[in-house]
N, C-alpha and C positions, 0 to 999 in steps of 0.2 A: 125241388124248381127238375123239370126235364131235361135232359144234355142239349136237345135241338135248343130250348129256350135258353140255356145256360150260354150255349155258343153265339146265339143270338144277340144277349145282352153283353157279352164281351166286345162282339162286332161293333155293336154298337158305342160302346163305352170307347172303343178305339178310333171309331168315325169322329165321335166328339171331341177327343184329345186331340186328333189331326187339325180339325177346324180351329179349336181353341188356339192351339200353338200358329196356326197359320194367320188368326186374327192378331194375336200379339205381335207376329212379325209383320204384317202388315200396319199397325200401328207406329211400330218405330221405325218403318221404314220412312227414309227423307229426313228425319230428325238429325240435326247437325251438332247438339250440345248434348254432352256426355250425361249430365244430371239430368234433362228432359227425356233423355233414354231410360234412364235409372228408374225415376218417378214413374213412367208410362208402364214398365213391366210392372211394379209393384202395384198401382191403381189397376190393371187387368187382373192378375193374378187374385186381388184382394175381393174382387167384384165377383169371380167365379165362385166363389163359397163352394170351390170343390178342390181347389189347388191351392198348394202353399210353395211360394219361390222364394229361394235366398240367393244371394249373388256375394261371393267373396272374392278378394282381391289378392293376390300376393304383396307383402310389405316389402320394402326398397331392399332389404337384405336377400330376398327370396326365401327365409328360412321358415317364415309362417303365413297364416291366412287370417284375413281380418274381415269381418262381415261388413258389407257396403250397405246393403239394404235387405230390409225383408218384408214379404207381404203379412205377415202376422201382425195382428193389430197392436195398438200402442199400449193398450191395456194387459194385453198377454205377454207382450214384451217386458214391461214393468215387474211383472208377476214373475216372469222368469229371472230377471236381475237379481229381484230381492230373493228368490229362491236359491239363487247358486251363489248368490253375494258378491256379483261382478257386474261391471260396465261393460255393454255392448261395443261404447264408443272405443274402449282400450282394451278390450280383451281380444287376444290373439291366438291362433289355433297354430301350436308346435308342429310343424310337419314330422320331426322327429318321434313323437309321441302318438302319432296318429297314422295307422297303416291305411284306412280307408283313403283320406284326402289325398296321402303320400302318393297312393297309386294313381288317383284323379289327376295330380297335378305335375308329378315328376316323371310320371310313365304314360300320362295321355288317355288312361282309361275310362272307358264309362260303365260306373257301378250300379247294380241295384241292391239296397240294402234296407234292412228294417231301421226305423227310426229310433228305437230304443239302443240297437248296438252302435248307430253313430254318437249318440250321446254319450253311451258307456264309455266311448275314447276319448270323450272330451272334458267331462265332468265327474267329479267323485262319486263312488257307489251309492253314498248315500243319499246323493241328491238328485240321483239321473229318474228315479220314478216320480218324484215330486214335480221335476220339470217337464216330464214326457207328459204327466196328467195335465199340467197347466198347457203345454201346447196341444193337448189332443191328439197325442200319437201314441201307438203302443206296436202292433205289429203292421202297421201299414208301412209298405214299401216307399223307399224313396230312391230318385235315380240321380246319381251326380255324374255331370261331365263337364271337360275342361274348357275355359273360355280362352280364346286367342287374340292375339293381337299381329298383323305381320308373322303369322305362323309361330308364334313364339307364345307359351302358355303364360297366360297373366292372373288366371284364377279358376272358379269353378261354380257353377250353374247347380243348385241341388231344388228337385222339385218332388214333392210330396203329395201322395192322394192313395184313398183305400182303395180306387179301383187299377193303381198302376200295376201292370206286370212287365215281364221282359219284352212283349210285343211290342211295349210302347217306347222303348229305347231309341228307336230311329226318330220317333218324332220329338223327344227331349232334346236329341243330339242335333236333329235341325233346327230346334229351335236356339239352341246355343250357337250354332254357326251364324244365325240371323242378328243374335247380339253382338257376337264378334264382329261382323262385316259392319254392323251398324256405329259400335264403336271405334273400329278402324275408320270410316268415313267421316265420324265426328272429330276423331284427332285430324285427318287430311285437312277438315273444314277448318279446323281452330290454327292449323299451321298456316295455312293460305292466307285465312284472314289476316294473322298477326303481322305474316309478310307482306300483305297488301297496305296494311296501316303502318308498318314499319316503313314501306317504300314510301308511302304518302308523307309521315314525317320527316324521311330523308329528302325528298324533292322539298318539301316546305324550307326545312333548315338549308339545304341547297340555294334556294331561290332569295332567302333572308340574306343566306352569306353573302350572294352573289350583288343583290339590289344595295345592301350596306357597305360593302367592302370599300374601302379607300383608294385601293386600286382600280385602274380602269380595267372591264373585263367585257371581250365581244366574243361572241361565239357565230363562226361563217359556216355557211354550207359548203358543198362542194362546187357550186357555180359562182363562190365568193361574193354570196348575198348574206346580209347580218341577219342571222337567226335571232341573235339575243345580244342585248348592249344593256350594261348598268348604267345609274345617274352620273357616277364620276366620269365614263368613257363618253357620255353624252355632253357634259358640260364641257369635257375637252374640246369637242370638235363643235361647240356653239350653239346645241340644243339640248330637245330630251329625247328619251330613249323612242317615243313613239314617231319622231321624225327621222329614224335613221331605220326602224324595224324593217326588213325586205329591201332595203338600198344595196347595192353593190358597192364594193370596195372602191372599186375604179370611180364611181361616182362622189363617192364622200371624200376620200383621200386620194386624190391622183397622182399626189407627188411621190407618194411612198407605197403606192398599191403594187408597181410591178415588182420590187424588191419583196414586199410580205408574200405576196403572192407565191413566188419562187420558193420561199422558205417554207410556207404553208404545203405546196406541193410536196416537197420534200419529207417534210412528217408524214404526210399520207402515203407517199411510196414505200418509206421506211416501216411505219408504224410505231416509230420512236420520237417522243418529244425532244424538244430543242430548245436553246435559250439564245437570245442576240443581246447586245447593248447598241444603243443607235442614238445619234443626237437629233430628234425630231421636231419638225417646225409646225405647231398649231396655231391656229387662228387666234388662239389668246396670248402664247408665248412660246419660247423654245423651251424642250426638257430633255436631258438625258434618260431614257428609258431603257429597263431591262425587260424583253418580253421573253415569256416563258410561252411556248406554243406545245399543246398537247393534242393527241387524236382523240375522237367521240366516237365510240363504236354504238350500234343500235342494237336490239335485241339477238338479231342474228350472228352479232359478234363482227359486222363489218363496219367500216369508219364511214360515218355520214358525214361529219364535222368536224371543224379543227376549233379548240378552246384557247383564246390569247388573253394570257394575264400580263399587264403590263406595270410595272412598278417606277416610279419615280425616283430616280437614284442620283439626281443633279448635286444636291448637298453632298452626297457620299464622293460622287466623282472630285467636287470641288476640294473637299477634305482630302483625298487621297494625293490631290496635286500639292495640296498644300502641305500635307505631311511628306511628300517626296522631298518638296524644296526644303522642309526644315531638316529632313534626316541628312540632306546633303550639307548643309551647314553645320550639324550636329557632328557629320563625321570628319568634316574638315577641322572643325575645333578639336575633336578628339585624338586625331592624329597628330596635332600639334602640342597637346600638352604632354608635358614630362610623366605625369601619372599613366599608371596601367590601367584602363579602362576594359574590363571583360564584362560582356554580357551572357547568361547563362538562365538555361530553364531548370524547371522544377528537379530534374535528375542530376545537374551541375554540368551540362552538356554544353561547350562554348558554342554562343551562336554570333559573337563578333569580339574580338581583340585588336586594340589600336596600334600595340606595339610588338615587337618581337617577344617570345617567351622563350627561355632558354634555348635560342638560337634558331627557333622554328616559327617561319613567316606566319603573320597574322591570317592570311587565308587559308593556310595548311592546318593552325589551330581549330578550325571551325570544325564541329563534330567530336573535337577531343574531350576528354573529361577535365574540368578545371581542377577537381582533387588531384590530379596526378603532379600538380606543379606547386603542392601544398607539402611541407613535411608531414610525415604520418603522425607525429604528435600534435598537429596544430589542424588535423583535416575534421576533427570532432566538431571543435570551436567555429571553423569555417561554415560546416553543413549546418549546425545550427542557427547561425546568422542568417544562411539564405533560407532554409526551412521559415525561419520568425517571420523575415520580411513577407513571403508569400503568404503566410497566415493571418498577418494582423495588417499587410498594405502600407506598412508605416516604414519610414527607414529604422536602421540598423544601427546603435551607436558605434563608433571607433572601437578596433580590436587590433590587436598587433601578431602577427603570425610570421613563422619563418618560412620562405618558400624559394623555390630555383630561382637562379638569377640568369642573365645571359653566361653564355660560354661553360656552363655548368658550376658556376659559382652559388654559394646559397646567401640570401639576401634577407633582412627584416623589414617586413611590409606594415605601414598602417592601413588597415582595411575598412571602407566605409561602404554598407550594401544597401541600393535603393530599388524600390520596386518601378517595375515598367507596366503601366495599365493601359489597357484598352476597354473603355466603355465600363470603368469602375473595377473591371476584374484584372488580376496581377497575372500578366502573361510570361513575365521574364523579371531578372532581376540584375541591376549595374553592379558589379564589386569594382571599387575604385581604389588601387594599392599606389600608397604614397612609399616610394623607396625611403626608409628610414635607418638603414644599416649604420651610417656615419654617426649619427643621433645615438643610436642605440650603444654603439660601442664606446663612444664618450660616456654616456650614461653609466655603462657598466663599469669602465674606468674610475668614473667618480665614487659610485656606490662601493668597489673595491677597497678605495682609497679610505672612503667613509668606514666600511666594514674594519678595515686594518687599524685606524686612529681610535675606533671605538673597542674594538679588542684591547690596544695598547692601553686605553684609558680604564677599560675593564680591570685589567692585569694591574695596573698603576694604583685603583682603588682598593685593590687587597690590603695595599700596605696601612691603610687607615683602618682595616677591619680585622676584629678579633676572630679571625679564620683558625682553623686548625693546620698546621703543616701538610696533613692529606688533602683537606680541602682546596687549598691553594696550588698545590701541584695538577688535581683533576681540574679544577676550573681552567687554569692557565693552559693545560693540554688541551681542552676542549675547545678553546678559544684557538689554539694554533692549528687545530684541524678545519674549524670552521673559516680562517681566515683565507688558508692555503688550499682549501678544498682536497684534502689528503686523507689518508685511511689510517696510516702507519705513524706512530710518533712515542715516544717514550722518555721519562727522567729518571737518570739515577742519581743516588748521591753518595757521598764519599763517606767510607767506614773507617776511619784512622786506626781502630783499635784490630781490626783484622785486614787491614791494607788491601780492601776491595770495594767495587763498585756496587750498590745495592739497586736492583732495578724496584722502586717506588712504586711508580705509575707507568702505565702502559695502554696503547691502542692497537687493533690489528694484529696483533701476535696470537698464533694458533697455541691453543692450551698446551699440545706435547712440546712447545718448544720453550714454555716460561720457565721451568725447572733447571735446563741446560742454559740460560742466560739471566738466571736471576742472580749470579753474582758472577763478577768479573774482576781478574785479579787486576791491580795497577800496573803491574809490569807488563809491557807488551801490549799489542794490539790498537787498536785505534782509539780506545778510551784512555790508555795509559799516555798516549802521544798529546790527548787534547788536556788532560790533566797536568803533564808536565809543561806543556809549552803554555798553555794558557790562553789558547788563541783558536778560534771557530777553523775547524775542516771541511773541506767542499768536496765532496766527488761524484764529479757529474755522471759516472757510469758504473755502478756497482759490479755487474756481471763482468765488467774488462777491468776490474780493479780488486779482484779475490786476493791478491798477494796482499795487500794492506789489511786483511781483517783476519790477523792472528787466530781471533776466535774460531773454531771449527761451527759453532751454534750459530754465528752470524751468517756464515758461508750456506749452511743449509736454510736458513730463512731467505737468502737473497734468491737461492735457486727455487725453492718450493712458492715463494710467494711472488716469484717475478718482478723482483724491488729493480730501481733505476736508479734513479738519483739520491743522494743523502747529503746532511748537512749535521755537523756535530758541534754545538754551541757550551763553550763552559759556563757554568754558573761560578761567578767568582766576586766577592765582594773585598775591597781594599787589598787586593792582590791574594788574597786567599779563595783556592778554588773550593768549592762546596759540593760539586756536582756536575753532570753533564745531560743538557737535552739534545735529543735526537729526532730529527724528522725527515721521513723516506717516501719517494714518489713511486708510482708503480706504472707496469707499461712503457710507453716512451716520452714520459713527461720529464722535464729536466728543470730544477728551480731556476728562475730567473733573478738577476741580480738584485731587484728590488725585493723579492721574496727574502732572499738571504740576508738582506738589511734588515728586512722586519724582524727576522728571528734573531739576528743578533741584539736588536733592541728590547724583543721580549725576553731574550735570556738574562739581560741587565735587569730589566726590572723583576722578571721572578728570583734573580738570585738575592735582592734586596727583601724582597717578601719571605723568602725561605729561610735569611738571616733572621728577619724580625720574630718569623714563627718560631725558629729555634729558641731565640732568648724568651719569648712569650711563654713557650712551652716550660723552660728553666724557671721562669718566673711563677707560672700557674701551680708548678710543683710546689713550689715554697709556699704558695699561698694555701694550696689544698693541705700543706704540712698545718699551716698555722690555723685553718678551718679545724682540722681534726684536734688540735689541741683545746680548741676552742669547745668544741662537743665535747670533749672529753672531760674539760673542766664543768661544765655545765651538766654533763652525766653524773659526776662526781657530788657535784652540788645538789642534784636533783636526789639522787640516789642516797647521799649520807643524810640530807633531811629527812625523806620518807622512811627512811629504814630505820634510822633514830629513834623515832616514834613508836613503832611497834616493838622494836628490841628493847627500848625502855621500859616499857611496859610490862614485855613477860620477864624481863630480868629483873623488876622489883616483883612482881607476883612470884614468882618461882624462889625469889630470895625470902620472903614473906613465909613462903609454904614449908621452907627447910629449915626454919627457926626451930629448934629443938627445944625451947622454953616455952613455947606457944602452943597452944592446943585448938586447933580449930574445929568448929562442929562441921557436920558434914553439908548443912545448905551453902556455908561461906565457902569451904573448900569448893563445892561444884559451881558457885559463882565464879571465884578466881579460875579454875579449869575455862569456863566459857569464855572467859576474857582472854586467856592465853589461846584460845581456839580461833577466836575473832582476830587477834592482832596478827596470828600465825597466817590466816587467810589472806591477811591484808599483805605481808611480807610474800606470799605466794604470786598475788596479782601482781606486785612489783616485777619480780623476777619474770613471769609469764608475759608483761607488757615489753619486758628489755628484749627478751628472747624474740617474740613475734616481730617489734619493729625491727631486730637485727638480719631476722629471716626474709622479710619484706623488700629490705634495703638489697639484701645479697640475692633476692631472684629464688631462693630455694624452697618458699612456700610453695606447695602444689594445691593447685584450687581444684576439687572434687566436684566440678560441675555437672549439671545435669537439667534436662527441661523442667520447669517450676513455674509457679504462678506466686506473686509476690502476696496474694490472699492465704494460701498454704503455709507460708512461712511466717505471717503473722498470726494466724491462729496459734500455731505451735509454741509461741511467745508469749502468750496472754496472759498465762501464770507469772511469769517472770515479770513482764511489765507492771503487772498489778501490785506485786511487792514494792518497786520502786515509786508506785503511785499512791499509795493510801492515803497520803493527807492532801491529795489533788483530785480536780475532777479531770479524770484521764476520759478522752473519747476517742473512738477508733473510726475511721471512715475509709474503707477500703474495698471496693467494689469487687465482687468473684468474676466478672465477664470481661476482665483486663485481658491483653494478649500473654501467650507466654514469654518466658525470658530463661536464659541459659546461664545457671548460677550456681556456685558454692552455697547450698542453704543456708549450712552452720555459719560461714563469713559472714553472709548478708545480714543474718539473724545476729551477730555479733555487732554491725554497725548500727542496725536500729536500736539493740537493747541498749548500746552505749550512747545515743542519740536522747533516748527517751530518759534514762538515769541522769546525764548532762541536765537536761530540761527540768527535771524534779530538782536538782539539788542546788540550781541558781534559780529557783523559782519560788515564792512563799507559798504557806498553807494555804488550801482552798482555791489555789489559782487553776486555771485550766490549762490541760495540755491535751493538743489533738495529733493524733497520728493519723495521716491521710496519704492517698496516692490516686494518679490520675495517668491517664496517656495523654504526652505532648509529643505529636509527630511521631517519630520512630522509637520513641523513648516512654519508660515507665518511670514517672517521678514520685518519689516517696519524700514527704514533709512531715517536719517534727516542729509544731508549734507551741510555744510556752508563751507566758505573761510575766516573765521573771524580770531581773534587774537590765537585760539587754548587756549591750556590748558598743562601745563609742567607735566611731568610724575607722581611728587610726590602729585599733586592734583587728580589724574586719580580714585582713587579708595576712595576718600572723596567726589567728587561732587554730591553723591546722599544721603550722611547724612544729618540729619534734621541741619536747622540754620548754612549750612556751606557756606561760600562765600570765593571767590578768595583771596590769600594774598593780603595785602597793597602794592600798586603798580602799579596793577591791575585795570584801569579804571572801575569803576560801571558804567555800561550802562543802569541798571533798577533797578528799586526800587523793595523791598518785603521782605519778613520773612525770604528767603533761605530755604522755605520750597516745592517750585515748584517740583525740582528732587525728593525730598523724598516721595510728594504724587504720583508723577507719578510711582515709584518705588513700592510703596504699590499696587497702581491700577492693574499693569500689574502681579505683583506676586500672587494676589487676583484672575486673570486670569490661574495661573499655567504657568505663562510667567516667560520670565527673561531679563533685562535691562541692556545696558551697555555702553560704549564709547570708541572710539579709536580718538586720535588727536596728531598733531604736531604742537609745539608751532610755529607760525607765519605761518601758512600754513591752517588752519582750523581744524574743529572737525567733525566726524562721530557718533550720537546718534542713537542708534538701540535698538530696542525693540522685543522679538517675542511672538509668540500665538499660540497655539498647534491648529491644524485643526481638524474637527470633526472625519476624520477617525482616527486619533491617540487617540482622546479621546476615540473612541469606541472600541479602542483596547485594 
């Protein structure tokens, strides 16, 4: 082609492109809907068969572009989606990964690029060629230019065609400007349309509100003619709304018109709404009305009318008057009742008080905190009661609190809290406080007397109880401290051998002084004087009477512990002094005469109890000696019997073997020696039982405890238990999943084998013996059940005693000392467990013992 022809063709293409872009611009001009604009652009480009247009918008976060519309045919778009493996509806172009689109959108540039280059930025290399082929693009140029709304880039327009060159950039950019303007106009139109619809809707709502309002509503123009009146307002005037539209207020309500117009003029002049309350006479009846007047402005902002909304407040006015009258009656009543009535808000602020509180006049108390008049330790219960009345709307039951009284005194009050409601809402509470100080003092005095009598009764009861001397003294001393509400007291007993007073029990004495005062000589000092005189000595002030305290240790106690008053009471029976009880106060407190009398009475009661305990202790020692003699006799009887049998056998066989005139064959000699060995084992077993029992009772056996499971212990004993139960049906049911226990495996194994051996010894051949275990609460329980002779009820509680055997007539199936079950009990109790037996004579027995689990021991 000749250069001139080529230039003519390019110029012709440019003219055609300009005409096409102007045609599209003309088509979208005047369109007011965004979707219609985009649809028109798509259709025009599709009909051109020469140009391809795509419009992309920024996503909400501004980081990506999304295809909004394209003039490519739907078949080509579907083929592209299939080849690329994506959906255009959800596909976005990340601007960080596309330098071409980033320049267009972020920098506002208009670019001319090859279509394949654009695809290479957007898609993986392996599918670029396929997609380009589907789209029909190769080296054809594409022009990309930004789209704007209100001078802000909102996306991009891309135009692709074989004829495009850099000379076509202005035409495409011009088309983008027309599209941008069209979109802006569409937005503006949509906004105006929405505003119009909103205004229309608002006007409809306003009109409906006015027409259906239960309050009279009237709108007056500035000539005071009625511009609007609703049904209620017209009805009050005796007609319908249309009867009053356009009429002057002076014509409709001449009596109130001058005052109303004066007020409305004030609203117009100031531009501020106002509210009034008036008693108004209408044709139908009289009303108390609250009138709210508000200025109405036109579109220019000028006031052109006044809106008057009236509310019938007749009932409220009457209620206020009634309430005022009621309040006057209530106030008169409140001021004349002896109780203190205080009204407080949620924060405890006083709103009303009927009486003087702590010397403050009621009117001055208003605004102060109610909690300031309650002692600190009772503020929490007071605050909780007030909060509960606000929360529930119900009265709060009576509670008692210490509070400030008149002239700086402290008084007891019985308080009741009741809610004060307005329209079902609690707005305050009344706290009604009744002074119950005198009653409380009487109750406290009665309670104190009851405590004293109860304590004396408790001490006296000790005389009839088999308590040790230590228990008697400790319990009595605790009662003394409780009665007198003191911390320091002690009891010393006379030691005739050393001629000293031994401190037996004490309370409140520091550890470093105990040794110094543990033994006090009878001669000299306050204790010696009490013993010699046999009468109580009362010291009102120890700090002022230190010369009476010969013992230096006592002087130190007085100074270091700030002791004040003291009483020393002799403990004596039938003229014989057994010891001295002392009680001491601290600070400024001094024992009252009543308290001193109580201590004298307690001292007399303790004296008898001490004498009885000492006599009982002597009797107990005698009884213990008798028990020891009995056990020794039982031991000798049992051991002598059990030892005699194997010793007789050993002696007889040994004597036979040493006879010189008889020659025994090897088999007979071997049989004799086996018998001697067996009988020797019996002797060893008897001696071991005796030693083990004595060690258990003395507490010298050390249990080698470790974490274990009962299934592991039983597994180690299977062969040994099988040897005991050869002639029985022996069953074992011990689960492996039972919790861990902390035990001495050898000792617990000894208990199990002993119980199984006993079961075999007292059960017939062929009967069943079952060893099982289970978890019961926090314990592992092991049971050994047999089908033997059983145990009669009168023997159940004695089978675990030392040397105990079943009564005569019950065949002895097993030799021994009678210590086996006693040893079992000692081992189980050393593991903090328990052992017991259940039995039916003739049917069998179940021996059981329990061991705590590791979890229970940890708890």
